[in-house]
C-alpha positions in Angstrom: -185.9 178.2 233.0 -187.8 174.8 233.5 -186.5 171.9 234.1 -187.7 168.7 231.2 -188.6 166.3 233.8 -186.8 162.8 232.0 -188.8 159.5 232.5 -186.9 157.4 234.8 -184.3 154.9 232.9 -186.2 151.7 232.1 -189.5 152.7 232.3 -190.1 154.1 229.4 -191.2 152.7 226.5 -188.8 151.1 224.5 -189.2 151.9 220.3 -188.4 147.9 219.7 -190.0 145.4 221.7 -187.4 143.0 223.9 -187.2 139.9 222.3 -184.6 136.7 224.0 -182.4 137.4 220.5 -181.9 140.6 221.3 -181.6 140.1 225.3 -178.6 137.5 224.4 -176.8 139.8 222.2 -176.6 143.0 225.0 -175.4 139.8 227.6 -173.3 138.4 225.3 -171.4 142.3 225.2 -171.4 142.8 228.6 -169.8 139.3 228.5 -167.2 139.8 226.5 -166.8 143.3 228.3 -166.8 142.0 232.1 -167.0 138.6 232.4 -169.9 136.1 233.5 -169.5 137.0 237.1 -170.2 140.8 236.7 -173.5 140.2 234.3 -176.4 140.8 236.6 -179.7 141.2 235.1 -180.0 144.7 236.8 -177.4 145.5 234.5 -178.4 143.6 231.3 -182.0 145.6 231.9 -179.8 148.9 232.0 -177.9 148.3 229.0 -181.2 147.5 227.0 -182.9 150.6 228.4 -185.6 148.4 230.3 -187.2 147.1 233.3 -185.5 144.5 235.0 -188.9 142.5 235.7 -189.5 142.8 232.3 -186.8 140.4 231.4 -188.1 137.4 233.0 -191.0 137.7 230.8 -188.3 136.2 227.8 -185.7 134.3 229.8 -186.3 133.0 234.0 -183.2 133.2 235.9 -179.6 134.0 234.8 -178.6 130.6 234.2 -181.3 130.2 231.7 -179.7 133.7 229.7 -176.2 132.1 230.0 -177.8 129.0 228.4 -179.5 130.8 225.4 -176.2 133.3 225.2 -174.1 129.5 224.8 -176.2 128.4 221.9 -176.3 131.6 220.3 -172.8 131.6 219.9 -172.8 127.7 219.4 -174.7 128.4 216.5 -172.2 131.2 215.2 -170.3 128.0 214.8 -169.3 127.0 210.7 -166.4 125.9 209.5 -165.6 125.0 205.6 -167.0 121.2 205.8 -164.3 120.2 202.8 -165.8 117.0 202.1 -163.1 116.0 199.6 -160.4 116.5 201.6 -158.3 113.8 204.1 -160.3 113.7 206.8 -157.0 114.9 209.5 -157.2 118.1 207.2 -160.9 118.7 208.0 -160.0 117.5 211.9 -157.5 120.5 212.0 -159.6 122.6 210.3 -162.5 121.8 212.9 -160.5 122.5 215.7 -158.9 125.5 214.6 -162.1 127.5 213.9 -163.7 126.3 217.5 -160.2 127.4 219.3 -160.8 130.8 217.0 -164.2 131.5 218.1 -163.4 130.3 221.9 -160.8 133.4 221.6 -163.1 135.5 220.4 -165.5 135.2 223.0 -163.3 133.7 226.1 -165.3 135.4 228.9 -168.1 133.3 227.9 -166.5 129.7 225.9 -164.4 129.3 229.7 -167.1 129.7 231.7 -169.2 127.4 229.2 -166.8 124.9 229.3 -166.7 123.9 232.9 -170.9 123.0 232.0 -171.3 119.3 231.3 -174.1 120.1 229.1 -172.1 122.3 227.1 -172.3 120.5 223.6 -175.1 118.6 222.6 -175.7 116.1 220.0 -177.3 119.3 218.0 -174.7 121.5 217.7 -172.9 122.1 214.7 -168.9 121.4 216.2 -170.0 117.7 217.0 -172.0 116.9 214.2 -169.2 118.0 212.3 -166.9 116.2 214.3 -168.3 112.8 214.7 -168.9 113.2 210.6 -165.2 113.7 210.3 -164.1 110.3 212.4 -166.7 108.7 210.3 -164.9 109.9 207.2 -161.8 108.1 208.9 -163.5 104.8 209.5 -163.6 104.8 212.9 -166.6 101.9 213.3 -170.3 103.9 214.1 -169.4 102.1 217.6 -167.0 103.7 218.8 -167.7 107.0 217.1 -169.2 108.1 220.1 -166.4 107.6 223.0 -164.0 109.2 220.4 -165.7 112.4 219.8 -165.6 112.8 223.3 -162.0 112.3 223.8 -161.1 114.2 221.4 -163.6 116.8 222.9 -162.0 116.7 226.3 -158.2 117.2 225.1 -159.4 119.9 222.7 -161.5 121.8 225.3 -159.3 121.1 227.7 -156.0 122.7 226.1 -158.4 125.7 225.2 -159.3 125.6 228.7 -155.3 126.2 229.7 -155.0 128.9 227.2 -157.8 131.0 228.4 -156.8 131.2 231.9 -152.7 130.9 231.2 -151.8 128.0 232.8 -150.6 126.3 229.4 -148.3 129.1 228.4 -147.1 128.6 232.2 -146.8 124.8 231.9 -144.6 124.7 228.8 -142.0 127.1 230.4 -141.6 125.2 233.7 -138.0 123.6 233.7 -137.9 119.7 235.6 -137.3 119.7 239.1 -136.7 124.0 238.9 -134.0 124.0 237.5 -133.2 127.7 235.2 -132.9 127.3 231.9 -134.1 128.3 228.4 -138.1 128.8 228.2 -140.3 128.3 225.4 -141.5 131.7 224.2 -140.5 130.8 220.5 -143.0 128.2 220.4 -145.7 129.7 222.0 -149.7 128.3 222.3 -150.3 128.0 218.5 -147.3 125.9 218.5 -148.2 123.9 221.5 -152.7 123.6 219.6 -150.9 122.4 216.8 -148.7 119.6 218.7 -152.1 118.4 220.1 -153.9 118.1 217.0 -151.2 116.4 215.6 -151.3 113.9 218.4 -154.7 113.6 218.3 -154.7 112.6 214.7 -151.1 110.4 214.7 -153.2 108.7 217.6 -156.2 107.7 215.5 -154.1 106.9 212.5 -152.1 104.4 214.6 -155.1 102.9 215.7 -156.7 102.6 212.3 -153.4 101.2 210.6 -154.3 98.5 213.5 -157.6 97.5 213.3 -157.0 97.6 209.5 -154.0 95.0 209.4 -156.4 92.9 211.7 -159.0 92.6 209.5 -156.8 91.6 207.0 -155.1 89.4 208.9 -158.9 87.8 210.0 -159.2 88.8 212.4 -162.1 90.5 214.2 -162.0 94.7 213.1 -163.4 95.3 217.2 -160.0 95.6 219.4 -161.3 93.1 222.3 -158.7 95.2 224.5 -160.5 98.1 223.4 -164.3 97.8 224.2 -163.3 96.7 227.7 -161.8 100.0 228.2 -157.9 99.6 227.6 -156.1 102.2 226.4 -154.5 100.9 223.1 -150.6 101.3 223.4 -150.5 103.4 220.6 -152.5 106.2 222.6 -150.1 105.5 225.6 -146.6 107.6 226.3 -144.1 105.3 226.8 -144.0 105.7 230.6 -147.9 104.5 231.2 -147.0 101.1 229.6 -146.6 98.0 231.4 -143.2 97.0 232.8 -142.1 94.3 230.0 -144.4 95.7 227.1 -142.5 95.7 224.0 -141.7 100.0 223.3 -143.3 99.4 219.6 -141.4 101.4 216.7 -139.9 104.5 218.1 -140.8 106.3 215.1 -145.1 106.1 215.7 -144.0 107.0 219.3 -142.6 110.5 218.3 -144.9 111.0 215.3 -147.8 110.7 218.3 -145.8 113.6 219.9 -144.2 111.0 222.8 -140.0 111.2 223.2 -138.9 108.4 224.9 -135.7 110.8 226.2 -137.9 113.1 227.5 -140.0 111.0 229.8 
């Protein structure tokens, strides 16, 4: 029986033309399965049943491909705005939805978090975050800096979650002593604690600013304008020697426990 010759893989005509969106979608599947490092243009072409050279008509190189995949995933980020809800609730929902997206595509997000240009001004997360800070009453001139700090903290925690460091750190004992672990607390509890700390710090600072306005002082805290970190946002160990500790209740609300320092 005469064997039927098949056209070599990647050279036969595709039923559907290649598109940048289709290429990125296929690349995301490969990244989810094997990681960013395992992705090559040749593997991607094989998955698409296309000639590898044809991919370069749509994406010039792997770096551009990864940027395209990250943009595609970022555009999928949507959260309920809850514009009538308290800003604290909106902040929690926004950060939680962002975390959910990171855990849905951990390989891609771990790579993306390492890129300094990962978040762009038009990204849905950034737009929503700045809107929440505006609703909280943060002065317009301070919103970019505070939004950057919130991003840095939230993303830093998610990186530690994805690579397993957060789990290990949360179970370290002082000076190598043996003791009970925090298995029952879990990463969900850790993330809630992070959000509690961020929100409590913002509430404390906004309250201080409003008190200053009522007393006739300028709304802009000159110490904060000069780059000084507000006392409410610093752990007790980082405060200057001789500086009053303030209300211990507000410290605990921000996640700082003096007895544990």
